[in-house]
PyMOL commands that place a pseudoatom at each C-alpha (Angstrom):
pseudoatom trace, name=CA, resn=MET, resi=1, chain=A, elem=C, hetatm=0, pos=[173.442, -38.232, 266.767]
pseudoatom trace, name=CA, resn=GLY, resi=2, chain=A, elem=C, hetatm=0, pos=[176.424, -37.045, 264.762]
pseudoatom trace, name=CA, resn=GLU, resi=3, chain=A, elem=C, hetatm=0, pos=[177.381, -33.423, 264.660]
pseudoatom trace, name=CA, resn=SER, resi=4, chain=A, elem=C, hetatm=0, pos=[177.657, -31.874, 261.262]
pseudoatom trace, name=CA, resn=VAL, resi=5, chain=A, elem=C, hetatm=0, pos=[180.426, -29.385, 260.785]
pseudoatom trace, name=CA, resn=VAL, resi=6, chain=A, elem=C, hetatm=0, pos=[179.823, -26.754, 258.154]
pseudoatom trace, name=CA, resn=MET, resi=7, chain=A, elem=C, hetatm=0, pos=[183.000, -25.896, 256.267]
pseudoatom trace, name=CA, resn=ALA, resi=8, chain=A, elem=C, hetatm=0, pos=[183.358, -22.264, 255.362]
pseudoatom trace, name=CA, resn=HIS, resi=9, chain=A, elem=C, hetatm=0, pos=[183.404, -21.654, 251.647]
pseudoatom trace, name=CA, resn=ARG, resi=10, chain=A, elem=C, hetatm=0, pos=[186.672, -20.116, 250.452]
pseudoatom trace, name=CA, resn=GLY, resi=11, chain=A, elem=C, hetatm=0, pos=[186.016, -17.183, 248.211]
pseudoatom trace, name=CA, resn=THR, resi=12, chain=A, elem=C, hetatm=0, pos=[187.823, -16.226, 245.058]
pseudoatom trace, name=CA, resn=ALA, resi=13, chain=A, elem=C, hetatm=0, pos=[189.896, -13.565, 246.796]
pseudoatom trace, name=CA, resn=GLU, resi=14, chain=A, elem=C, hetatm=0, pos=[191.089, -16.021, 249.445]
pseudoatom trace, name=CA, resn=ARG, resi=15, chain=A, elem=C, hetatm=0, pos=[191.998, -18.638, 246.855]
pseudoatom trace, name=CA, resn=PHE, resi=16, chain=A, elem=C, hetatm=0, pos=[193.854, -16.037, 244.818]
pseudoatom trace, name=CA, resn=GLY, resi=17, chain=A, elem=C, hetatm=0, pos=[195.724, -14.856, 247.929]
pseudoatom trace, name=CA, resn=CYS, resi=18, chain=A, elem=C, hetatm=0, pos=[196.751, -18.426, 248.772]
pseudoatom trace, name=CA, resn=TRP, resi=19, chain=A, elem=C, hetatm=0, pos=[197.898, -18.996, 245.205]
pseudoatom trace, name=CA, resn=LEU, resi=20, chain=A, elem=C, hetatm=0, pos=[199.880, -15.741, 245.238]
pseudoatom trace, name=CA, resn=ALA, resi=21, chain=A, elem=C, hetatm=0, pos=[201.545, -16.631, 248.552]
pseudoatom trace, name=CA, resn=LYS, resi=22, chain=A, elem=C, hetatm=0, pos=[202.482, -20.060, 247.204]
pseudoatom trace, name=CA, resn=GLN, resi=23, chain=A, elem=C, hetatm=0, pos=[204.027, -18.501, 244.101]
pseudoatom trace, name=CA, resn=TYR, resi=24, chain=A, elem=C, hetatm=0, pos=[205.991, -16.041, 246.239]
pseudoatom trace, name=CA, resn=ARG, resi=25, chain=A, elem=C, hetatm=0, pos=[207.339, -18.860, 248.423]
pseudoatom trace, name=CA, resn=ARG, resi=26, chain=A, elem=C, hetatm=0, pos=[208.255, -20.798, 245.287]
pseudoatom trace, name=CA, resn=LEU, resi=27, chain=A, elem=C, hetatm=0, pos=[210.125, -17.780, 243.873]
pseudoatom trace, name=CA, resn=ALA, resi=28, chain=A, elem=C, hetatm=0, pos=[211.959, -17.197, 247.167]
pseudoatom trace, name=CA, resn=HIS, resi=29, chain=A, elem=C, hetatm=0, pos=[212.998, -20.867, 247.241]
pseudoatom trace, name=CA, resn=GLN, resi=30, chain=A, elem=C, hetatm=0, pos=[214.273, -20.662, 243.647]
pseudoatom trace, name=CA, resn=GLU, resi=31, chain=A, elem=C, hetatm=0, pos=[216.289, -17.541, 244.508]
pseudoatom trace, name=CA, resn=LEU, resi=32, chain=A, elem=C, hetatm=0, pos=[217.849, -19.366, 247.459]
pseudoatom trace, name=CA, resn=ARG, resi=33, chain=A, elem=C, hetatm=0, pos=[218.697, -22.352, 245.236]
pseudoatom trace, name=CA, resn=LEU, resi=34, chain=A, elem=C, hetatm=0, pos=[220.279, -20.004, 242.682]
pseudoatom trace, name=CA, resn=THR, resi=35, chain=A, elem=C, hetatm=0, pos=[222.330, -18.280, 245.375]
pseudoatom trace, name=CA, resn=HIS, resi=36, chain=A, elem=C, hetatm=0, pos=[223.635, -21.597, 246.724]
pseudoatom trace, name=CA, resn=TRP, resi=37, chain=A, elem=C, hetatm=0, pos=[224.394, -22.821, 243.197]
pseudoatom trace, name=CA, resn=VAL, resi=38, chain=A, elem=C, hetatm=0, pos=[226.404, -19.657, 242.420]
pseudoatom trace, name=CA, resn=ILE, resi=39, chain=A, elem=C, hetatm=0, pos=[228.292, -19.942, 245.722]
pseudoatom trace, name=CA, resn=ARG, resi=40, chain=A, elem=C, hetatm=0, pos=[229.194, -23.560, 244.901]
pseudoatom trace, name=CA, resn=ARG, resi=41, chain=A, elem=C, hetatm=0, pos=[230.626, -22.314, 241.601]
pseudoatom trace, name=CA, resn=GLY, resi=42, chain=A, elem=C, hetatm=0, pos=[233.122, -20.145, 243.497]
pseudoatom trace, name=CA, resn=VAL, resi=43, chain=A, elem=C, hetatm=0, pos=[231.452, -16.731, 243.620]
pseudoatom trace, name=CA, resn=SER, resi=44, chain=A, elem=C, hetatm=0, pos=[231.738, -14.965, 246.962]
pseudoatom trace, name=CA, resn=SER, resi=45, chain=A, elem=C, hetatm=0, pos=[228.667, -14.987, 249.182]
pseudoatom trace, name=CA, resn=PRO, resi=46, chain=A, elem=C, hetatm=0, pos=[227.894, -11.220, 249.166]
pseudoatom trace, name=CA, resn=ILE, resi=47, chain=A, elem=C, hetatm=0, pos=[228.047, -11.105, 245.381]
pseudoatom trace, name=CA, resn=ALA, resi=48, chain=A, elem=C, hetatm=0, pos=[225.901, -14.236, 245.055]
pseudoatom trace, name=CA, resn=ARG, resi=49, chain=A, elem=C, hetatm=0, pos=[223.295, -12.757, 247.389]
pseudoatom trace, name=CA, resn=ALA, resi=50, chain=A, elem=C, hetatm=0, pos=[223.254, -9.519, 245.362]
pseudoatom trace, name=CA, resn=LEU, resi=51, chain=A, elem=C, hetatm=0, pos=[222.566, -11.273, 242.037]
pseudoatom trace, name=CA, resn=PRO, resi=52, chain=A, elem=C, hetatm=0, pos=[218.805, -11.784, 242.564]
pseudoatom trace, name=CA, resn=TRP, resi=53, chain=A, elem=C, hetatm=0, pos=[218.451, -8.125, 243.583]
pseudoatom trace, name=CA, resn=LEU, resi=54, chain=A, elem=C, hetatm=0, pos=[220.390, -7.060, 240.516]
pseudoatom trace, name=CA, resn=ALA, resi=55, chain=A, elem=C, hetatm=0, pos=[218.096, -9.139, 238.301]
pseudoatom trace, name=CA, resn=LYS, resi=56, chain=A, elem=C, hetatm=0, pos=[215.028, -7.599, 239.965]
pseudoatom trace, name=CA, resn=PHE, resi=57, chain=A, elem=C, hetatm=0, pos=[216.345, -4.071, 239.412]
pseudoatom trace, name=CA, resn=ILE, resi=58, chain=A, elem=C, hetatm=0, pos=[217.083, -4.820, 235.757]
pseudoatom trace, name=CA, resn=VAL, resi=59, chain=A, elem=C, hetatm=0, pos=[213.556, -6.167, 235.237]
pseudoatom trace, name=CA, resn=LEU, resi=60, chain=A, elem=C, hetatm=0, pos=[212.091, -3.160, 237.069]
pseudoatom trace, name=CA, resn=GLY, resi=61, chain=A, elem=C, hetatm=0, pos=[214.126, -0.797, 234.885]
pseudoatom trace, name=CA, resn=LEU, resi=62, chain=A, elem=C, hetatm=0, pos=[212.910, -2.517, 231.724]
pseudoatom trace, name=CA, resn=LEU, resi=63, chain=A, elem=C, hetatm=0, pos=[209.303, -2.355, 232.905]
pseudoatom trace, name=CA, resn=LEU, resi=64, chain=A, elem=C, hetatm=0, pos=[209.616, 1.354, 233.701]
pseudoatom trace, name=CA, resn=TYR, resi=65, chain=A, elem=C, hetatm=0, pos=[211.235, 1.970, 230.299]
pseudoatom trace, name=CA, resn=VAL, resi=66, chain=A, elem=C, hetatm=0, pos=[208.385, 0.233, 228.481]
pseudoatom trace, name=CA, resn=ALA, resi=67, chain=A, elem=C, hetatm=0, pos=[205.775, 1.980, 230.659]
pseudoatom trace, name=CA, resn=PHE, resi=68, chain=A, elem=C, hetatm=0, pos=[207.333, 5.372, 229.868]
pseudoatom trace, name=CA, resn=TRP, resi=69, chain=A, elem=C, hetatm=0, pos=[207.159, 4.826, 226.115]
pseudoatom trace, name=CA, resn=LEU, resi=70, chain=A, elem=C, hetatm=0, pos=[203.633, 3.431, 226.291]
pseudoatom trace, name=CA, resn=ALA, resi=71, chain=A, elem=C, hetatm=0, pos=[202.512, 6.436, 228.332]
pseudoatom trace, name=CA, resn=LEU, resi=72, chain=A, elem=C, hetatm=0, pos=[204.151, 8.759, 225.804]
pseudoatom trace, name=CA, resn=LEU, resi=73, chain=A, elem=C, hetatm=0, pos=[202.479, 6.915, 222.934]
pseudoatom trace, name=CA, resn=PHE, resi=74, chain=A, elem=C, hetatm=0, pos=[199.056, 7.078, 224.589]
pseudoatom trace, name=CA, resn=GLY, resi=75, chain=A, elem=C, hetatm=0, pos=[199.616, 10.747, 225.442]
pseudoatom trace, name=CA, resn=PHE, resi=76, chain=A, elem=C, hetatm=0, pos=[200.324, 11.631, 221.814]
pseudoatom trace, name=CA, resn=ALA, resi=77, chain=A, elem=C, hetatm=0, pos=[197.382, 9.511, 220.655]
pseudoatom trace, name=CA, resn=PHE, resi=78, chain=A, elem=C, hetatm=0, pos=[195.102, 11.328, 223.107]
pseudoatom trace, name=CA, resn=ALA, resi=79, chain=A, elem=C, hetatm=0, pos=[196.421, 14.733, 222.032]
pseudoatom trace, name=CA, resn=GLY, resi=80, chain=A, elem=C, hetatm=0, pos=[195.969, 13.828, 218.371]
pseudoatom trace, name=CA, resn=ALA, resi=81, chain=A, elem=C, hetatm=0, pos=[192.415, 12.656, 218.953]
pseudoatom trace, name=CA, resn=TRP, resi=82, chain=A, elem=C, hetatm=0, pos=[191.669, 15.862, 220.852]
pseudoatom trace, name=CA, resn=VAL, resi=83, chain=A, elem=C, hetatm=0, pos=[193.024, 17.992, 217.991]
pseudoatom trace, name=CA, resn=VAL, resi=84, chain=A, elem=C, hetatm=0, pos=[191.019, 16.048, 215.409]
pseudoatom trace, name=CA, resn=LYS, resi=85, chain=A, elem=C, hetatm=0, pos=[187.869, 16.393, 217.506]
pseudoatom trace, name=CA, resn=ALA, resi=86, chain=A, elem=C, hetatm=0, pos=[188.418, 20.137, 217.984]
pseudoatom trace, name=CA, resn=GLU, resi=87, chain=A, elem=C, hetatm=0, pos=[189.095, 20.596, 214.272]
pseudoatom trace, name=CA, resn=SER, resi=88, chain=A, elem=C, hetatm=0, pos=[185.958, 18.705, 213.276]
pseudoatom trace, name=CA, resn=ARG, resi=89, chain=A, elem=C, hetatm=0, pos=[183.837, 21.214, 215.197]
pseudoatom trace, name=CA, resn=MET, resi=90, chain=A, elem=C, hetatm=0, pos=[185.183, 24.140, 213.153]
pseudoatom trace, name=CA, resn=THR, resi=91, chain=A, elem=C, hetatm=0, pos=[183.389, 25.460, 210.120]
pseudoatom trace, name=CA, resn=PRO, resi=92, chain=A, elem=C, hetatm=0, pos=[185.367, 25.651, 206.867]
pseudoatom trace, name=CA, resn=GLU, resi=93, chain=A, elem=C, hetatm=0, pos=[185.681, 29.431, 207.333]
pseudoatom trace, name=CA, resn=GLN, resi=94, chain=A, elem=C, hetatm=0, pos=[187.208, 28.976, 210.792]
pseudoatom trace, name=CA, resn=ARG, resi=95, chain=A, elem=C, hetatm=0, pos=[189.632, 26.293, 209.592]
pseudoatom trace, name=CA, resn=GLY, resi=96, chain=A, elem=C, hetatm=0, pos=[191.162, 28.401, 206.876]
pseudoatom trace, name=CA, resn=GLU, resi=97, chain=A, elem=C, hetatm=0, pos=[192.968, 27.298, 203.748]
pseudoatom trace, name=CA, resn=TRP, resi=98, chain=A, elem=C, hetatm=0, pos=[196.077, 27.849, 201.653]
pseudoatom trace, name=CA, resn=ARG, resi=99, chain=A, elem=C, hetatm=0, pos=[195.201, 29.817, 198.499]
pseudoatom trace, name=CA, resn=ASP, resi=100, chain=A, elem=C, hetatm=0, pos=[195.970, 32.772, 196.282]
pseudoatom trace, name=CA, resn=GLY, resi=101, chain=A, elem=C, hetatm=0, pos=[193.973, 35.696, 197.550]
pseudoatom trace, name=CA, resn=GLN, resi=102, chain=A, elem=C, hetatm=0, pos=[193.915, 39.514, 197.576]
pseudoatom trace, name=CA, resn=ASP, resi=103, chain=A, elem=C, hetatm=0, pos=[197.151, 39.677, 199.567]
pseudoatom trace, name=CA, resn=GLY, resi=104, chain=A, elem=C, hetatm=0, pos=[198.972, 36.964, 197.569]
pseudoatom trace, name=CA, resn=HIS, resi=105, chain=A, elem=C, hetatm=0, pos=[199.503, 33.280, 198.240]
pseudoatom trace, name=CA, resn=GLY, resi=106, chain=A, elem=C, hetatm=0, pos=[199.096, 32.342, 201.908]
pseudoatom trace, name=CA, resn=PHE, resi=107, chain=A, elem=C, hetatm=0, pos=[196.893, 30.922, 204.637]
pseudoatom trace, name=CA, resn=TYR, resi=108, chain=A, elem=C, hetatm=0, pos=[193.480, 32.636, 204.717]
pseudoatom trace, name=CA, resn=ARG, resi=109, chain=A, elem=C, hetatm=0, pos=[190.915, 32.448, 207.503]
pseudoatom trace, name=CA, resn=ASP, resi=110, chain=A, elem=C, hetatm=0, pos=[187.606, 34.340, 207.281]
pseudoatom trace, name=CA, resn=GLY, resi=111, chain=A, elem=C, hetatm=0, pos=[188.812, 36.033, 204.078]
pseudoatom trace, name=CA, resn=HIS, resi=112, chain=A, elem=C, hetatm=0, pos=[191.945, 37.493, 205.738]
pseudoatom trace, name=CA, resn=ARG, resi=113, chain=A, elem=C, hetatm=0, pos=[195.511, 36.317, 205.356]
pseudoatom trace, name=CA, resn=VAL, resi=114, chain=A, elem=C, hetatm=0, pos=[196.810, 35.134, 208.750]
pseudoatom trace, name=CA, resn=ASP, resi=115, chain=A, elem=C, hetatm=0, pos=[200.307, 33.787, 208.046]
for i in range(1, 115): cmd.bond("trace and resi %d" % i, "trace and resi %d" % (i + 1))
show_as sticks, trace
zoom trace
């Protein structure tokens, strides 16, 4: 009788890893094609080989720049939300207010001028 061979099922992680490796090989091949194209145009070999690295460093710098500003934006948003939450817990007497009082115009908290 014939032998049946059971093929192992490839999981999602394995398929994703194969796809990622294929994309990396494709990118490496495109970099090599670019380097050879630049060399054929008369650029020296060391400079042509440095161009892909230069492009990668520029992209990395742009990504870090954007990440810095996003982190700063989220940090200020978090701090603002924290201040609003802390302020909402205060009673009106604890918050204080600007008004004309016994000691003149100013910021009063608990009946006393604090500015």
